C-alpha positions in Angstrom: 137.3 97.8 107.9 134.0 98.0 106.2 131.6 100.7 107.5 127.9 101.2 107.0 126.2 104.5 107.2 122.4 104.3 107.5 119.9 106.9 106.2 116.2 107.1 106.9 115.0 108.0 103.4 116.1 108.9 99.9 116.4 112.6 100.6 118.9 112.0 103.4 120.7 109.3 101.4 121.2 111.7 98.4 122.9 114.2 100.7 125.1 111.4 102.1 126.0 110.2 98.7 127.3 113.6 97.6 129.8 113.6 100.4 131.9 111.2 98.4 132.0 109.4 95.1 129.3 106.8 94.3 129.5 103.8 92.0 127.2 105.3 89.3 129.6 108.4 89.2 132.8 106.5 88.6 132.4 106.2 84.8 132.2 110.0 84.5 135.6 110.4 86.2 137.4 108.3 83.6 135.4 109.6 80.5 133.3 106.5 80.1 129.9 108.0 80.8 127.4 108.9 78.1 125.6 111.3 80.5 128.1 113.3 82.4 131.7 114.6 82.0 134.3 114.6 84.8 134.1 118.4 84.9 130.3 118.4 85.3 130.6 115.8 88.1 133.3 118.0 89.8 130.9 121.0 89.6 128.2 118.9 91.3 130.6 117.8 94.0 131.8 121.3 94.7 128.4 122.8 94.7 128.8 124.7 91.4 126.1 122.7 89.7 122.9 121.0 90.8 122.5 117.3 90.1 120.2 116.5 87.2 116.7 115.5 88.3 115.8 112.5 86.2 112.8 111.5 88.3 110.3 112.4 85.5 112.2 110.4 82.8 110.0 107.5 81.7 113.0 105.2 81.1 114.5 106.0 84.5 111.2 105.4 86.2 110.8 102.0 84.5 114.3 101.0 85.5 113.7 102.0 89.1 110.4 100.1 89.3 111.8 97.0 87.6 114.8 96.7 89.9 112.7 95.0 92.7 111.4 92.4 90.2 114.9 91.7 88.8 116.2 91.3 92.3 113.4 88.9 93.2 114.0 86.8 90.1 117.7 86.6 90.9 116.9 85.4 94.4 114.6 82.7 93.0 117.3 81.4 90.7 120.1 81.6 93.3 118.7 80.2 96.5 122.2 79.0 97.5 123.1 82.7 98.2 122.0 84.7 101.1 120.8 88.1 100.0 120.4 91.4 102.0 119.1 94.6 100.6 119.2 98.0 102.3 118.3 100.8 99.9 119.6 103.7 102.1 122.8 102.1 103.3 126.1 103.5 102.1 129.2 101.3 102.3 132.8 102.4 102.5 136.2 101.5 104.0 137.1 103.4 107.2 140.5 104.3 105.6 138.8 105.6 102.4 135.4 107.1 103.4 135.0 109.2 100.3 134.8 106.1 98.0 131.3 104.7 98.7 128.5 102.7 97.3 124.9 101.5 97.8 124.4 98.0 96.6 121.3 96.5 94.8 122.0 93.4 96.9 124.6 92.1 99.3 125.3 88.4 98.6 126.9 85.8 100.9 127.9 82.2 99.9 127.6 79.2 102.2 131.4 79.5 102.7 131.0 83.1 103.9 132.3 84.7 100.7 130.7 88.1 100.1 129.6 89.6 96.8 127.6 92.2 95.0 124.4 92.1 93.1 123.9 94.8 90.5 120.5 95.1 88.7 120.1 96.9 85.4 117.5 97.7 82.7 119.1 98.5 79.4 117.2 99.9 76.4 119.1 98.9 73.2 119.6 101.8 70.8 121.1 99.9 67.9 123.5 97.1 66.7 126.6 98.7 68.2 124.8 99.1 71.5 123.7 95.5 71.5 127.2 94.3 70.7 128.3 95.6 74.2 126.4 92.7 75.7 128.0 90.0 73.5 129.8 87.9 76.2 130.5 91.1 78.1 128.8 94.1 79.6 129.1 97.8 78.7 132.2 99.4 80.0 130.4 101.9 82.3 128.6 99.0 84.1 131.9 97.2 84.6 133.5 100.4 86.0 130.6 100.6 88.4 131.3 97.1 89.7 135.0 97.9 90.0 134.1 100.8 92.2 131.8 98.7 94.3 134.6 96.2 94.9 136.9 99.0 96.0 134.3 100.3 98.4 133.2 97.0 99.8 136.3 94.7 99.3 133.8 91.9 98.4 135.2 89.2 96.1 132.6 88.6 93.4 129.7 90.2 91.6 126.6 89.3 89.6 125.1 91.7 87.2 121.6 90.8 86.1 120.0 92.9 83.4 116.7 93.1 81.5 117.8 94.0 78.0 115.0 95.6 76.1 115.2 95.6 72.3 113.9 98.1 69.9 110.8 96.0 69.2 110.2 96.0 73.0 110.9 92.3 73.3 113.4 91.7 76.2 115.8 89.2 77.7 117.0 88.7 81.2 120.8 88.0 81.3 123.1 87.4 84.2 126.9 87.8 84.3 129.3 86.7 86.9 132.6 88.3 87.8 135.5 87.5 90.2 137.3 90.5 91.7 140.7 88.7 91.6 140.5 88.8 87.8 140.3 92.6 87.7 143.0 93.8 90.1 144.8 95.8 87.5 141.6 97.6 86.4 140.7 98.3 90.0 144.2 99.8 90.7 143.8 102.0 87.6 140.3 103.2 88.6 141.4 103.9 92.2 144.2 106.1 91.0 141.9 108.1 88.8 139.3 108.5 91.5 142.0 109.6 94.0 143.1 112.3 91.6 139.5 113.4 91.1 138.7 113.6 94.8 141.8 115.6 95.4 140.5 118.1 92.8 137.2 118.2 94.7 139.0 119.0 98.0 141.3 121.6 96.4 138.6 123.2 94.3 140.7 123.0 91.2 138.9 121.6 88.2 140.2 118.2 87.0 141.6 117.9 83.5 138.8 117.4 80.9 138.3 113.9 79.6 136.5 113.0 76.4 133.3 111.0 76.7 133.9 107.6 75.1 
């Protein structure tokens, strides 16, 4: 059964997030993160390393501030969907409380089907980076959605992103996904995350994975 844990502010939410695995951490576990290895994440989860403070990073600040506008634009374009947003809610299944997420938006169709909204800002670094958006999204963003499906058991997802090019022009793109088309990938990710969480509980460092 889906559970919600409510927090009053960001400080309390950050503590609650570290009691399990969040969606933005899933890519590190499988070696698909450009910013953190699985070992570094394990060190954070076991108290051996402090999380990086990115609050002073200009790009991170822009992305944080832009999220509310991206969400508002999505709402305008999809009035057929009911949207709820609770920035300090953590979702998880009662039988798997360590696998958790906080959503950029909870969506509900007229038929009662529930889905995920994920808002992104992506600064393009070159041609190969831009190619990741050619009829697809970057792998680490897809892994984040897979994790959110596992935590929520919702059935669809929209990812809407402001893609900012090197000349500072930008495009807003939206991608739609159905969970039923990604069951094999979700099974694989769940198995990897279960092994990682066991290593957190045991205190034994997980096998090193290369960053892709």
